[in-house]
GUPA-884510 format. One record per residue (C-alpha): x, y, z; residue in three letters. Coordinates in steps of 0.25 Angstrom, whole numbers, plus 5000, padded with zeros to 4 digits. Layout:
% residues N
XYZALA/...
***
This chain:
% residues 59
500050005000MET/500550144997ASP/499850215009THR/500250285022LEU/499350275034ASP/499450365046ILE/498650335058TRP/498250425069PHE/497350325076GLY/497150175077ASN/497050115062PRO/496050015068ASP/495050135070ASP/494950165055GLU/493450155050VAL/493550245038VAL/494550295028SER/494250415020GLU/494950465008GLU/495450615010ALA/496050624996GLY/497350614990GLU/497650474995GLY/497350515009ILE/496450425017ILE/495950465031LEU/495650345041LYS/494550375051LYS/494050315064ASP/492550295067LYS/492450435072ASP/492950495058GLY/494350535065LYS/495550515056VAL/496450415062ILE/497350385049GLY/497750435036ILE/498150355024GLU/498950405012LYS/498850324999LEU/499950314988TYR/501050364998VAL/502150304990ALA/501650354976LYS/501350494982THR/502750504987LEU/503450434975GLY/503950314983ILE/504250204974LYS/504350094985GLN/503550114997PRO/504150065010LEU/503150005020PRO/503150075033VAL/502350055046GLU/502450145058VAL/501650125070VAL/501650225082VAL/500950185094ALA/
***
């Protein structure tokens, strides 16, 4: 996948995803609060030919 996900809350609380335009997806909880953002086509947008899988978890 060529995406970047940034979470401000628990990913398990996501109940709806809403496209905000330009390859940006807002991830919302049951109350409509944005708990994450997904950027599509990251490597293509930045001109990266071979993306490197990276996962960072902060507790």
